DRENLUM-398041 format. One record per residue (C-alpha): chain; x, y, z. Coordinates in Angstrom, 3 decimals. Layout:
# residues N
{cadena=A	c1=X	c2=Y	c3=Z};
...
//
This chain:
# residues 75
{cadena=A	c1=-8.303	c2=1.579	c3=-14.107};
{cadena=A	c1=-7.188	c2=5.110	c3=-14.883};
{cadena=A	c1=-3.988	c2=6.110	c3=-13.003};
{cadena=A	c1=-5.570	c2=9.474	c3=-12.138};
{cadena=A	c1=-8.516	c2=7.651	c3=-10.555};
{cadena=A	c1=-6.100	c2=5.598	c3=-8.464};
{cadena=A	c1=-4.348	c2=8.762	c3=-7.275};
{cadena=A	c1=-7.688	c2=10.368	c3=-6.422};
{cadena=A	c1=-8.764	c2=7.246	c3=-4.522};
{cadena=A	c1=-5.515	c2=7.347	c3=-2.551};
{cadena=A	c1=-6.262	c2=10.923	c3=-1.530};
{cadena=A	c1=-9.791	c2=10.021	c3=-0.528};
{cadena=A	c1=-8.568	c2=7.101	c3=1.562};
{cadena=A	c1=-6.127	c2=9.398	c3=3.348};
{cadena=A	c1=-8.911	c2=11.910	c3=4.050};
{cadena=A	c1=-11.189	c2=9.119	c3=5.324};
{cadena=A	c1=-8.389	c2=7.806	c3=7.532};
{cadena=A	c1=-7.755	c2=11.277	c3=8.982};
{cadena=A	c1=-11.455	c2=11.866	c3=9.682};
{cadena=A	c1=-12.058	c2=8.412	c3=11.196};
{cadena=A	c1=-8.851	c2=7.317	c3=12.994};
{cadena=A	c1=-10.670	c2=4.740	c3=15.131};
{cadena=A	c1=-11.700	c2=2.823	c3=12.005};
{cadena=A	c1=-8.107	c2=2.249	c3=10.904};
{cadena=A	c1=-7.090	c2=1.286	c3=14.424};
{cadena=A	c1=-9.964	c2=-1.207	c3=14.567};
{cadena=A	c1=-8.965	c2=-2.775	c3=11.249};
{cadena=A	c1=-5.326	c2=-3.046	c3=12.335};
{cadena=A	c1=-6.307	c2=-4.720	c3=15.609};
{cadena=A	c1=-8.879	c2=-7.075	c3=14.072};
{cadena=A	c1=-6.652	c2=-7.745	c3=11.073};
{cadena=A	c1=-3.795	c2=-9.119	c3=13.130};
{cadena=A	c1=-5.863	c2=-11.945	c3=14.573};
{cadena=A	c1=-9.467	c2=-12.101	c3=13.473};
{cadena=A	c1=-9.505	c2=-11.531	c3=9.708};
{cadena=A	c1=-8.674	c2=-14.995	c3=8.516};
{cadena=A	c1=-10.456	c2=-17.632	c3=6.475};
{cadena=A	c1=-13.717	c2=-18.627	c3=8.132};
{cadena=A	c1=-14.129	c2=-15.401	c3=10.119};
{cadena=A	c1=-17.442	c2=-13.589	c3=9.756};
{cadena=A	c1=-17.344	c2=-9.916	c3=8.848};
{cadena=A	c1=-20.545	c2=-8.057	c3=9.758};
{cadena=A	c1=-21.498	c2=-4.537	c3=8.752};
{cadena=A	c1=-24.314	c2=-2.394	c3=10.095};
{cadena=A	c1=-25.414	c2=1.011	c3=8.839};
{cadena=A	c1=-27.955	c2=3.138	c3=10.711};
{cadena=A	c1=-29.488	c2=5.960	c3=8.680};
{cadena=A	c1=-30.114	c2=9.378	c3=10.288};
{cadena=A	c1=-33.776	c2=8.313	c3=10.542};
{cadena=A	c1=-32.816	c2=5.221	c3=12.542};
{cadena=A	c1=-33.342	c2=2.577	c3=9.845};
{cadena=A	c1=-30.800	c2=-0.230	c3=10.130};
{cadena=A	c1=-29.150	c2=-2.202	c3=7.354};
{cadena=A	c1=-27.113	c2=-5.254	c3=8.357};
{cadena=A	c1=-25.220	c2=-7.839	c3=6.350};
{cadena=A	c1=-22.394	c2=-10.281	c3=6.915};
{cadena=A	c1=-20.054	c2=-12.536	c3=5.007};
{cadena=A	c1=-17.766	c2=-15.409	c3=5.843};
{cadena=A	c1=-14.230	c2=-14.641	c3=4.700};
{cadena=A	c1=-12.729	c2=-16.987	c3=2.122};
{cadena=A	c1=-9.027	c2=-17.503	c3=1.462};
{cadena=A	c1=-9.405	c2=-15.213	c3=-1.564};
{cadena=A	c1=-11.009	c2=-12.502	c3=0.598};
{cadena=A	c1=-8.098	c2=-12.667	c3=3.039};
{cadena=A	c1=-5.647	c2=-12.426	c3=0.129};
{cadena=A	c1=-7.481	c2=-9.335	c3=-1.194};
{cadena=A	c1=-7.468	c2=-7.710	c3=2.245};
{cadena=A	c1=-3.735	c2=-8.442	c3=2.530};
{cadena=A	c1=-3.093	c2=-6.893	c3=-0.897};
{cadena=A	c1=-4.991	c2=-3.737	c3=0.074};
{cadena=A	c1=-3.147	c2=-3.572	c3=3.390};
{cadena=A	c1=0.209	c2=-3.898	c3=1.571};
{cadena=A	c1=-0.716	c2=-1.105	c3=-0.871};
{cadena=A	c1=-1.047	c2=1.295	c3=2.055};
{cadena=A	c1=2.427	c2=0.454	c3=3.314};
//
């Protein structure tokens, strides 16, 4: 991955975090207890027209390790 792309992504993540502070707080709270192997992560998106898209996944040990790595990158 291009180092400039990584820097740009870091800036975007900071902007996202500033615009949606509840999301980070939710992840911190859920991450301390709930995001472990076997937990189910569900996502739902509702379009402006009201159409819903829902999916879920059961976290594996590798998923938890990836989440931990991402969390550690942010400090």
